C-alpha positions, -999 to 999 in steps of 0.1 A, spaced: 0 0 0 11 35 -7 15 63 19 -15 85 25 -39 58 11 -64 62 39 -90 88 30 -89 116 56 -119 135 40 -146 111 52 -168 121 81 -160 89 100 -136 61 94 -127 31 116 -94 13 107 -89 -22 119 -51 -24 120 -20 -19 140 -19 18 147 17 23 139 13 6 105 -19 25 98 -2 59 107 22 54 78 -8 55 54 -18 90 66 -3 123 54 18 147 75 -2 173 93 -36 159 85 -52 163 120 -57 193 143 -63 170 172 -48 136 181 -60 118 213 -41 88 226 -54 65 253 -29 37 252 -29 7 275 -18 18 310 7 -11 315 -12 -23 345 5 -57 344 -28 -76 342 -56 -85 318 -83 -59 314 -118 -74 312 -153 -60 311 -187 -76 309 -221 -62 298 -249 -78 318 -286 -78 312 -310 -84 341 -345 -96 336 -372 -96 363 -384 -132 371 -415 -146 389 -410 -150 427 -396 -183 437 -378 -190 405 -346 -210 411 -311 -198 401 -318 -161 402 -307 -133 425 -329 -114 449 -329 -76 446 -348 -47 461 -381 -55 479 -375 -92 474 -378 -91 436 -361 -119 417 -338 -113 387 -319 -134 362 -287 -120 348 -270 -129 315 -237 -118 301 -244 -101 267 -209 -93 258 -173 -96 271 -143 -77 261 -107 -81 273 -71 -72 263 -37 -80 277 -22 -49 294 12 -63 301 43 -52 283 79 -64 286 92 -30 273 63 -5 274 83 24 260 96 6 229 59 1 222 46 36 229 75 59 219 73 53 181 35 59 183 41 93 199 65 101 171 38 91 146 12 112 164 34 143 162 39 138 125 1 136 120 -6 169 138 -11 201 118 11 231 127 -17 244 149 -25 209 163 -26 195 198 -18 160 212 -36 147 243 -20 117 259 -41 99 285 -23 78 311 -23 71 348 3 72 376 23 42 363 37 59 332 27 95 332 60 108 346 80 89 320 57 102 293 63 138 304 101 134 299 96 116 266 72 143 253 95 171 264 122 155 243 100 149 213 80 182 212 103 205 232 95 217 268 81 249 254 54 229 236 40 216 269 5 231 274 -11 214 304 -12 185 327 -49 177 331 -60 157 361 -92 137 356 -105 129 391 -132 104 398 -144 83 427 -150 46 422 -134 12 428 -114 -3 456 -101 14 488 -66 8 501 -59 9 538 -21 12 532 -19 42 510 -41 70 496 -64 54 470 -54 63 434 -85 81 419 -73 101 390 -58 98 355 -33 122 339 -38 137 305 -7 154 291 -13 181 265 14 192 240 11 215 209 29 212 176 38 249 175 36 270 207 32 301 187 1 291 167 -18 263 183 -56 263 183 -75 266 216 -111 278 219 -119 283 255 -153 298 248 -165 267 230 -160 245 261 -191 236 282 -191 254 315 -194 236 348 -210 245 381 -191 266 407 -182 245 437 -191 274 460 -219 292 440 -227 314 470 -193 332 466 -201 345 431 -229 367 417 -262 349 407 -254 357 371 -220 340 373 -235 310 391 -262 306 364 -236 308 336 -211 285 353 -173 286 352 -148 276 327 -130 244 336 -95 244 350 -68 217 346 -86 195 372 -117 178 358 -141 161 383 -161 137 362 -176 103 370 -167 72 351 -192 56 327 -219 43 351 -231 7 346 -266 19 338 -255 47 314 -268 48 278 -231 53 269 -219 20 283 -207 -4 257 -193 -31 280 -158 -24 266 -129 -25 291 -115 9 300 -142 28 282 -139 66 289 -169 89 294 -180 111 265 -179 142 287 -141 140 290 -136 137 252 -163 163 244 -143 189 264 -111 180 246 -127 181 212 -144 214 219 -112 231 231 -87 219 205 -106 215 173 -132 233 152 -162 220 132 -149 202 101 -115 194 116 -101 159 115 -97 143 149 -76 111 152 -76 84 179 -49 57 174 -61 37 204 -98 40 197 -112 12 219 -149 17 224 -151 47 200 -158 74 226 -136 99 207 -156 92 176 -190 96 193 -179 130 209 -163 143 177 -192 134 154 -217 150 178 -196 182 175 -195 180 137 -158 170 134 -144 144 111 -129 114 129 -105 86 121 -103 58 146 -77 30 147 -76 -1 167 -60 -36 162 -86 -53 184 -115 -71 167 -136 -66 199 -130 -28 197 -139 -26 161 -171 -46 167 -181 -22 195 -173 9 173 -193 -6 144 -224 -8 166 -218 26 182 -210 45 149 -230 27 123 -225 53 96 -186 50 98 -166 34 70 -147 4 82 -113 -5 67 -95 -37 73 -58 -32 65 -35 -62 57 -12 -57 87 -7 -81 116 -23 -74 149 2 -64 176 
C-alpha cells in the first residue's frame, strides 16, 4: 500500500489495523487533534462484561434477589478483554508518539491519557519529542470509584498530558467549552452562578456508570464528557480528529456530535465490533497488517 492511502476527508472512518502501520498510510499534518489513550501497562488482563438483568417470577430458582425481594436473572451479553502487560512498554509507545506528532497540523494538539504508572516517564519523553516549550497542560481527571486501600491514599485520577505542535500558533477555543457549576456558588454573583465557570486543569467527572446509555461493555471505556471537552477546546467543526487507540469509540462519538471528522484506529476485533455498533455510519477499513 502507498503512503496516504487512507481517505482523511470522510466524516467517520474506523481502521482495523496496528496503529503504527496505519499511521504510515496517513499524510503529514492531517489532524488538528490527536488523542491517545494507550494501555496503561497495569500488568494484568483488562476485562469488562455487559450484563442484562430480567425480572423473574417470585420463587424462580437460580436467580438473584434484589430490592423488595424481587427476583432477577442475569445474562452476560458481551465480554471484552485485552492484555495490558508489556515487557518493554516504551519501545511500544514511543514510536507511536512520534507518529502522532507527524500527523498533527502546525496548529494541532496532542492529548496523551495515562495514569500514575507511566505519566511521569511520558512527560520526559514528550518534552524531548516536542520540546519543553510545547507543553501546554497536565490535566487531572479525578473520579471516585473502585477499591479502597488501607495502606496508601487510593489512586482516583488519570493524567492527560497536552502538547502542541507549535507553541506560537496552536488552536485553543476556551469559549467553545461547556461550562461547569461553581463548587461554591454562593461566593459569586447569581449571574455567574447561572452561567457556570470555565474548567481548570482539574476535571471532576464520574466514570461511565453501569446503567448509562453510553456504556458499551468495553474494558477501560472513557466517558464522552471528557472527550467532548477535549474536542471542543482543541478543534473546530470540520477538523479531523484522530484516535490511534480508539477502543470503544468514545472519541468518535464525541467528535461526530460536535461536527468534526474522525479517524479511529484499533487492532482489536472486539474494539472494532463495538465501534461498528456505536457508529453505524462509519466506513470500516481492514488493513492487511498483523495485529500487535
